[in-house]
PAFI-222447 format. One line per field, with one value per atom (N, C-alpha, C, O, CB): atom name; x negated, y negated, z negated. Coordinates in Angstrom, 1 decimal, m for minus. Each point is the difference from the previous one (the first is absolute). Glycine has a CB too. Layout:
BEGIN
at c(CA, ...)
c1 c(X, ...)
c2 c(Y, ...)
c3 c(Z, ...)
//
This chain:
BEGIN
at c(N, CA, C, O, CB, N, CA, C, O, CB, N, CA, C, O, CB, N, CA, C, O, CB, N, CA, C, O, CB, N, CA, C, O, CB, N, CA, C, O, CB, N, CA, C, O, CB, N, CA, C, O, CB, N, CA, C, O, CB, N, CA, C, O, CB, N, CA, C, O, CB, N, CA, C, O, CB, N, CA, C, O, CB, N, CA, C, O, CB, N, CA, C, O, CB, N, CA, C, O, CB, N, CA, C, O, CB, N, CA, C, O, CB, N, CA, C, O, CB, N, CA, C, O, CB, N, CA, C, O, CB, N, CA, C, O, CB, N, CA, C, O, CB, N, CA, C, O, CB, N, CA, C, O, CB, N, CA, C, O, CB, N, CA, C, O, CB, N, CA, C, O, CB, N, CA, C, O, CB, N, CA, C, O, CB, N, CA, C, O, CB, N, CA, C, O, CB, N, CA, C, O, CB, N, CA, C, O, CB, N, CA, C, O, CB, N, CA, C, O, CB, N, CA, C, O, CB, N, CA, C, O, CB, N, CA, C, O, CB, N, CA, C, O, CB, N, CA, C, O, CB, N, CA, C, O, CB, N, CA, C, O, CB, N, CA, C, O, CB, N, CA, C, O, CB, N, CA, C, O, CB, N, CA, C, O, CB, N, CA, C, O, CB, N, CA, C, O, CB, N, CA, C, O, CB, N, CA, C, O, CB, N, CA, C, O, CB, N, CA, C, O, CB, N, CA, C, O, CB, N, CA, C, O, CB, N, CA, C, O, CB, N, CA, C, O, CB, N, CA, C, O, CB, N, CA, C, O, CB, N, CA, C, O, CB, N, CA, C, O, CB, N, CA, C, O, CB, N, CA, C, O, CB, N, CA, C, O, CB, N, CA, C, O, CB, N, CA, C, O, CB, N, CA, C, O, CB, N, CA, C, O, CB, N, CA, C, O, CB, N, CA, C, O, CB, N, CA, C, O, CB, N, CA, C, O, CB, N, CA, C, O, CB, N, CA, C, O, CB, N, CA, C, O, CB, N, CA, C, O, CB)
c1 c(m7.6, 1.2, 1.1, 1.0, m2.3, 1.6, 1.4, 0.3, 1.1, m1.2, m1.0, 0.1, 0.5, 1.0, m2.7, 1.0, 0.1, 1.6, 0.6, m3.3, 3.1, 1.4, 1.1, 0.9, m2.1, 0.8, 0.5, 0.9, 1.1, m1.0, m0.9, 0.5, m0.8, m1.1, 2.5, m0.4, m1.0, m0.8, 0.4, 1.1, m2.9, m0.9, 0.5, 0.2, m2.4, 2.3, m0.3, m1.2, m0.6, 2.5, m2.7, m1.4, m0.4, 0.3, m1.0, 0.1, m0.5, m1.6, m0.5, 3.0, m3.1, m1.2, m0.1, 0.5, m0.2, m1.2, m0.4, m0.4, 0.6, m1.9, 0.7, m1.0, 0.7, m0.7, m1.0, 3.4, 0.4, m0.4, m0.5, 1.7, m0.6, m0.2, m0.9, 0.2, m0.2, m1.8, m1.2, 0.2, m0.7, m1.0, 2.7, 0.1, 0.8, m0.3, m0.3, 1.8, 0.9, m0.9, m0.8, 3.2, m2.3, m1.0, m1.5, m0.6, 1.7, m1.1, m1.8, m0.6, m0.7, m0.1, 1.1, m0.3, 0.8, m0.3, 0.0, 1.7, 1.1, m0.1, m0.3, 0.2, 0.4, 0.1, 1.3, 0.2, m2.7, 3.5, 1.2, 1.0, m0.1, m0.6, 1.7, 1.1, 1.2, 0.1, m1.3, 1.7, 1.3, 0.5, m1.0, 0.7, 1.2, 1.0, m1.2, m0.2, 3.1, m3.6, m0.5, 0.2, m0.1, m1.5, 2.1, 0.7, m1.0, 0.3, 2.6, m4.1, m0.4, 0.6, 1.0, m2.4, 1.3, 0.8, m0.5, m1.2, 2.0, m0.5, m1.1, 0.8, 0.8, m1.4, 0.8, 1.3, m1.0, 0.4, 2.1, m3.7, m0.4, 0.8, 0.5, m3.3, 2.8, 0.5, 1.6, 0.6, m2.2, 1.8, 1.5, 0.3, m0.6, 0.9, 0.9, m0.1, 0.2, 0.3, 0.8, m1.3, 0.6, 1.7, 0.4, m2.5, 2.8, 1.3, 0.6, 1.0, m0.8, m2.0, 0.7, m0.7, 0.4, m0.3, m0.9, m0.5, 0.8, m0.1, m2.1, 2.9, 1.1, 1.1, 0.5, m0.7, 0.5, 1.1, m0.3, 0.8, 0.4, m2.9, m0.5, 0.3, 0.9, m2.9, 1.2, 0.2, 1.1, 0.4, m2.0, 2.2, 1.5, 0.7, 0.6, m0.4, m0.6, 0.5, m0.5, 0.7, m0.1, m1.5, m1.0, 0.6, 0.0, m2.3, 2.6, 0.5, 1.3, 0.6, m2.2, 2.1, 0.9, 1.2, 1.1, m2.0, m0.4, 0.7, m0.5, 0.7, 0.0, m2.1, m0.7, m0.6, m1.2, 0.8, 0.5, 0.0, m0.3, m0.8, 2.8, m1.5, m0.3, m1.0, m0.7, 3.0, m2.5, m1.2, m1.3, m1.0, 2.4, m1.2, m1.7, 0.0, m0.7, 1.0, 0.3, m0.3, m1.3, 0.1, 2.7, m3.6, m1.3, m0.8, m0.8, 1.7, m0.8, m0.4, m1.2, 0.1, 2.9, m3.8, m0.6, 0.7, 0.3, m2.3, 2.4, 0.8, m0.3, 0.0, 2.0, m2.4, 0.0, 0.9, 0.7, m2.7, 1.7, 1.7, m0.9, m0.8, 3.3, m2.0, m0.5, 0.9, 0.3, m1.5, 1.9, 1.0, 0.3, 1.0, m1.6, 0.0, 0.8, 0.5, 1.0, m2.5, 1.1, 0.3, m0.1, m0.7, 0.3, 1.1, m1.0, m0.3, 0.9, 0.9, m3.3, m0.2, m0.2, m0.2, m1.1, 1.6, 0.1, m0.9, 0.0, 1.8, m2.7, m1.1, 0.6, m0.2, m2.2, 3.1, m0.1, m1.5, m1.0, 3.2, m1.7, m1.5, m0.2, 1.0, m1.4, m0.6, 0.4, 0.7, 0.2, m2.0, 2.2, 0.2, 1.4, 0.7, m3.0)
c2 c(m29.4, m0.9, 0.9, m0.7, m0.2, 2.0, 0.4, m0.7, m0.5, 2.4, m2.3, m0.7, m1.4, m0.4, 1.8, m2.3, m1.3, m0.2, m0.9, 0.8, 1.1, 0.2, 0.8, 0.5, m0.9, 0.6, 0.9, 1.2, 0.3, m2.6, 2.7, 1.3, 1.4, m0.1, m1.0, 2.7, 0.8, 0.6, 0.4, 0.1, m0.5, 0.7, 1.7, 0.4, m2.6, 3.0, 1.1, 0.4, m0.8, 0.8, 1.2, 0.3, 1.5, 0.6, m3.3, 3.0, 2.1, m0.5, 0.6, 2.1, m3.6, m0.9, 0.3, m0.6, m1.5, 3.3, 0.7, m1.6, m0.2, 3.2, m4.3, m0.6, m1.3, m0.9, 2.2, m1.5, m0.6, m0.9, m1.1, 2.6, m0.2, m0.1, m1.1, m1.1, 3.7, m1.9, m0.9, m1.9, m1.0, 3.8, m2.7, m1.1, m0.6, m1.2, 1.9, m0.4, m1.1, 0.0, m0.9, 1.2, 0.7, 0.4, m0.8, m0.7, 3.4, m1.8, m0.3, m2.0, m0.7, 4.6, m4.4, m0.2, m1.6, m1.2, 4.1, m1.9, m1.7, m0.3, m1.2, 0.1, 1.9, m0.9, 0.2, m0.5, 0.9, 0.5, m0.1, 0.0, 0.5, 0.6, m1.9, m1.2, 0.9, 0.6, m3.4, 2.9, 0.3, 1.6, 0.7, m2.9, 2.8, 1.4, 0.8, m0.3, m1.0, 2.3, 0.9, 1.4, 0.4, m2.0, 2.5, 1.4, 1.0, 0.5, m1.3, 1.2, 1.7, 0.5, m0.1, 0.7, 0.5, 1.3, 0.8, m0.3, m0.1, 1.5, 1.7, 0.5, 0.8, m0.2, m0.6, 1.0, 0.9, 0.3, m2.2, 2.4, 0.9, 1.1, 0.3, m0.8, 1.2, 1.4, m0.6, 0.7, 0.6, m2.3, m0.2, m0.7, m1.0, 0.9, 0.9, m0.2, m1.8, m0.5, 3.2, m3.3, m1.5, m0.6, m1.1, 1.1, 1.3, m0.3, 0.2, m0.2, 1.3, m0.2, 0.6, m1.3, m0.2, 3.5, m4.0, m1.5, m1.3, m1.1, 2.2, m0.7, m1.3, 0.5, m0.9, 0.2, 2.0, m0.3, m0.1, m0.4, 1.2, m0.5, m0.6, m1.3, m0.4, 1.7, m2.2, m1.4, m0.8, m1.1, 1.4, 0.7, m0.7, m0.2, m0.9, 1.4, 1.2, m0.2, m0.7, m0.6, 2.2, m1.6, m0.7, m1.8, m0.8, 2.8, m2.1, m1.7, m0.4, m1.1, 0.6, 1.9, m0.3, 0.4, m0.3, m0.2, 1.3, 0.1, m0.6, 0.1, 1.7, m2.4, m0.6, m1.2, 0.0, 2.2, m3.0, m1.4, m1.3, m0.9, 1.9, m1.1, m1.1, 0.5, m1.0, m0.2, 1.9, 0.6, 0.1, 0.1, 0.9, m1.0, 0.2, m2.0, m0.4, 3.6, m4.0, m1.1, m0.7, 0.2, m0.3, m0.4, m0.1, 0.8, m0.2, m0.9, 2.3, 1.3, 1.0, 0.3, m0.2, 0.2, 1.2, 0.9, 0.1, m0.5, 1.6, 1.4, 0.9, m0.5, m0.5, 2.3, 1.1, 1.0, 0.4, m0.7, 0.7, 1.2, 1.1, 0.3, m1.9, 2.0, 1.5, 1.2, 0.1, m1.0, 2.0, 1.0, 0.2, 0.7, 0.1, m1.3, 0.6, m1.2, 0.4, 1.8, m3.5, m1.1, m1.4, m0.5, 2.1, m2.1, m1.4, m0.9, m0.4, m0.3, 0.5, m1.3, m0.9, m0.1, 1.1, m2.1, m1.1, m0.7, 0.6, m0.1, m1.6, m0.3, m1.8, m0.4, 2.9, m3.3, m1.2, m1.1, 0.0, 0.9, m1.8, m0.6, m1.3, m0.6, 1.7, m1.7, m0.8, m1.6, 0.0, 1.6, m2.5, m1.2, 0.3, m0.6, 0.2)
c3 c(4.0, 0.9, m0.5, 0.3, 2.2, m3.1, m0.6, m0.8, m0.1, 0.3, m1.1, m1.1, 0.2, m0.7, 0.0, 1.7, 0.3, 0.3, m0.4, 1.4, m0.3, 0.5, m0.5, 0.6, 1.0, m3.6, m1.2, 0.9, m0.3, m1.8, 3.2, m0.3, m0.5, m0.4, 2.1, m1.6, m0.9, 1.1, 1.1, m3.2, 1.6, 0.9, m0.5, m1.1, 1.2, 1.4, 0.0, 0.4, 0.8, m0.6, m0.6, 0.5, m0.5, m1.0, 0.9, 0.8, m0.8, 0.4, 0.9, 0.1, m1.6, m0.5, m1.5, m0.8, 2.4, m1.8, m1.7, m0.2, m1.1, 1.1, 0.4, m0.4, m0.4, m0.4, 1.9, m1.4, m0.5, m1.3, m0.1, 1.5, m2.4, m1.8, m0.2, m0.6, 0.1, 1.3, m0.3, 0.7, m0.3, 0.6, 0.4, 0.6, m0.8, m0.2, 2.2, m2.6, m1.0, m0.9, 0.0, 0.2, m1.2, m1.5, m0.3, m0.7, 1.0, 0.9, m0.5, 0.8, m0.7, 1.1, 0.5, 1.2, m0.3, 0.2, 1.4, m2.1, 0.3, 0.9, 0.2, m1.8, 2.7, 1.6, 0.9, 1.1, m0.9, m1.2, 0.8, m0.9, m1.1, 2.9, m1.4, m0.5, 0.4, 1.1, m0.6, m1.4, 0.2, 0.1, 0.1, 0.9, m1.1, 0.3, 1.0, 1.2, m1.2, m0.8, 0.9, m0.4, m1.2, 1.8, 0.9, m0.6, 0.8, 1.1, m1.5, m0.2, 1.0, 0.2, m0.7, 0.3, 1.4, 0.3, m0.5, m0.1, 1.8, m2.2, m0.4, 1.0, m0.5, m2.4, 3.9, 0.6, 0.9, 1.1, m0.8, m0.8, 1.5, m0.5, m1.1, 2.1, 0.7, m0.3, 0.8, 0.7, m3.7, 2.7, 0.4, 1.3, 0.6, m2.9, 2.9, 1.4, 0.1, m1.0, 1.8, 0.2, m0.2, m0.2, m0.2, 1.6, m1.2, 0.2, m2.0, m0.5, 3.9, m4.0, m1.1, m1.2, m1.2, 2.1, m0.3, m0.6, 0.3, m0.6, 0.8, 0.8, 0.1, m1.2, m0.8, 4.0, m3.3, m1.0, m1.2, m0.8, 1.8, m1.2, m1.8, 0.1, m0.7, 0.0, 1.6, m0.1, 0.0, m0.6, 1.4, 0.4, m0.9, m1.1, m0.5, 1.9, m1.9, m1.2, m1.0, m0.9, 1.6, m0.6, m0.8, m0.3, m1.0, 2.2, 0.1, m0.1, m0.1, m0.1, 1.4, m1.2, m0.3, m1.0, m0.3, 2.1, m2.3, m1.6, m1.2, m1.1, 1.8, m0.7, m0.8, 1.0, m0.2, m1.6, 2.6, 0.9, m1.1, 0.4, 1.6, m3.2, m0.6, m1.1, m0.3, 0.9, m1.0, m0.7, 0.3, m0.7, 0.3, 2.1, 1.0, 0.0, 0.9, 1.6, m3.2, 0.5, m1.3, m1.2, 2.6, m1.0, m0.8, m0.3, m0.9, 0.2, 1.6, m0.9, 1.0, 1.2, m2.6, 0.6, 1.1, m0.2, m1.2, 1.4, 0.7, m0.6, 1.0, 1.1, m2.3, 1.1, 0.9, m0.2, m0.9, 1.2, 1.5, 0.3, 0.4, 0.8, 0.5, m2.2, m0.2, 0.4, m1.1, m0.7, 2.5, 0.2, m1.0, 0.0, 1.6, m2.8, m1.4, m0.7, m0.5, 0.2, 0.0, m0.5, 0.3, 0.9, m2.0, 0.4, 1.3, m1.7, m0.7, 4.3, m3.9, m1.4, 0.8, 1.2, m3.3, 1.1, m0.1, m0.7, m1.1, 1.7, m0.7, m0.8, 0.5, 1.1, m1.0, m1.1, 0.2, 0.2, m0.7, m0.2, 1.9, m0.3, m0.7, m0.2, 2.1, m2.4, m0.9, 0.0, 1.2, m1.7, 0.2, 0.9, 0.1, 0.7, 0.6)
//
């Protein structure tokens, strides 16, 4: 649904890399969150920082956000 609407998909599901790269089932932007152990407020701050600071880079990309960094991998097409 996120791909159809052109929305960024935020997920804590670790299987999205498989769905995106091996099975080509998820079009669009995906941002898996690896923020275990943080409070909900800290998670919200991390996500807000990523969107505010790197929003354009997240377009047509599979990115991973953890407490130390944001990794961005552009999708083909």
